[in-house]
C-alpha positions in Angstrom: 93.4 -127.8 -37.0 93.8 -124.9 -38.5 89.8 -124.0 -38.6 89.0 -121.1 -36.2 87.6 -122.2 -33.1 84.8 -119.9 -31.5 85.0 -119.9 -28.1 83.2 -117.5 -25.0 86.1 -116.4 -22.3 85.5 -118.6 -19.7 85.4 -121.6 -22.1 88.9 -120.1 -23.6 90.0 -120.0 -19.4 88.9 -123.3 -18.9 90.9 -124.9 -21.8 93.9 -122.7 -20.3 93.8 -123.8 -16.9 92.9 -127.5 -18.2 96.1 -127.1 -20.3 98.3 -125.7 -17.0 97.3 -128.9 -14.8 98.4 -131.2 -17.4 101.8 -129.5 -18.2 102.4 -128.9 -14.4 100.6 -131.7 -12.6 100.2 -134.6 -14.6 103.7 -134.4 -16.9 105.7 -134.8 -13.7 103.4 -137.2 -12.5 103.9 -139.6 -15.6 107.8 -138.8 -15.7 107.4 -140.1 -11.9 105.7 -143.4 -12.8 108.2 -144.0 -15.5 111.0 -143.7 -13.1 109.5 -145.8 -10.6 108.7 -148.6 -13.4 112.3 -148.1 -14.4 113.6 -148.9 -11.3 112.0 -152.0 -10.9 114.4 -154.1 -13.2 114.4 -155.6 -16.7 112.6 -153.1 -19.2 111.9 -155.7 -21.9 109.8 -158.0 -19.4 108.0 -154.7 -17.4 104.3 -154.5 -17.7 104.3 -151.6 -15.4 107.0 -149.3 -17.6 105.2 -150.0 -20.6 101.7 -148.8 -19.5 103.7 -145.8 -17.9 105.0 -145.0 -21.2 101.8 -145.6 -22.8 99.6 -143.3 -20.5 102.3 -140.4 -21.0 102.3 -140.7 -24.7 98.7 -140.0 -24.3 98.7 -137.4 -22.0 101.4 -135.8 -24.8 98.8 -136.3 -27.5 96.2 -134.4 -25.2 98.6 -131.8 -24.1 99.2 -131.0 -28.2 95.7 -131.0 -28.7 94.7 -129.0 -26.2 97.4 -127.0 -27.5 96.1 -127.0 -31.1 92.7 -126.0 -29.7 94.1 -122.5 -27.7 96.2 -121.6 -31.0 93.1 -121.5 -33.3 90.6 -120.2 -30.2 88.7 -116.8 -31.1 87.3 -115.6 -28.2 83.8 -113.9 -29.2 82.6 -111.1 -26.5 78.9 -111.3 -25.8 78.7 -107.6 -25.6 79.8 -107.2 -28.9 77.0 -109.8 -30.6 74.3 -108.4 -33.0 71.4 -110.0 -32.2 69.8 -108.8 -35.9 71.0 -112.4 -37.3 71.7 -115.8 -35.5 75.8 -115.9 -34.5 78.1 -117.9 -32.4 76.8 -117.4 -28.8 73.5 -116.2 -30.0 70.3 -117.7 -28.4 67.6 -118.5 -31.0 64.6 -119.8 -30.3 62.9 -121.6 -33.7 60.3 -123.7 -34.5 60.4 -127.0 -36.4 57.7 -126.1 -39.5 56.4 -129.8 -40.1 55.8 -130.7 -35.8 55.2 -127.1 -34.5 57.6 -127.5 -32.1 59.4 -124.5 -30.3 63.3 -125.0 -28.6 65.5 -122.5 -27.7 69.4 -123.1 -28.0 72.6 -121.1 -27.6 75.1 -121.6 -30.6 78.3 -122.3 -29.4 81.2 -123.6 -30.9 82.4 -127.4 -30.9 84.0 -127.8 -27.8 81.2 -126.1 -25.5 78.3 -127.7 -27.3 75.8 -129.8 -24.6 72.4 -130.4 -25.6 71.5 -131.3 -22.0 72.1 -127.1 -21.2 70.5 -126.2 -24.2 73.5 -125.7 -26.3 74.9 -127.0 -29.9 77.4 -126.4 -32.1 77.8 -124.1 -34.8 79.3 -126.8 -36.9 76.3 -129.1 -36.2 73.6 -129.3 -39.4 71.3 -127.3 -37.4 73.7 -124.9 -36.0 74.9 -124.3 -40.0 71.7 -124.2 -40.9 70.7 -121.5 -38.3 73.6 -118.9 -38.7 73.3 -115.8 -40.6 69.3 -116.0 -40.2 67.6 -113.1 -39.3 64.1 -113.3 -37.4 61.3 -114.7 -39.3 63.2 -116.3 -41.8 63.5 -120.1 -42.5 66.5 -122.4 -42.1 66.7 -125.5 -44.5 68.5 -128.4 -42.7 69.5 -131.4 -44.6 69.2 -134.4 -42.0 69.4 -138.1 -42.1 65.3 -138.4 -41.8 65.4 -135.8 -44.8 65.3 -132.1 -45.5 64.0 -130.1 -41.7 62.7 -126.3 -42.0 62.9 -124.2 -39.3 61.4 -120.8 -38.5 63.3 -118.3 -36.5 61.0 -116.9 -33.8 63.9 -114.7 -32.0 67.5 -114.2 -31.3 68.6 -112.7 -28.0 71.6 -113.3 -25.8 
């Protein structure tokens, strides 16, 4: 995971909190579960031990993934955002030229994307197409259904 991951300060703190919880609460609990299962006898036929070891492996993989995300994270401060063009953390109102439908989304990093909250990833086809566009410009986005054209109506925070 060498790519820079753009996140808000709130999302960064959430990631750090989640990592802290995994290391201080879940990791010791996984170790205790393994120790308890080990006490129950022969490890060759101990399904509880195998399950505890597997759960620990999954937890360690999640910890490593979170550590990688945190290491590659770049915090974007909303007070320093230039609204003359579409960038990470800007909200953009755009119109689908073909359907005349207008929508507003905030462009966010991959981990923050949530369509129900009006947040699309900067790595998504629409997000990539809109990045760098200014008010009035048309973004062309290649989608599975064909080429889509969006006109940028407004950019704000």
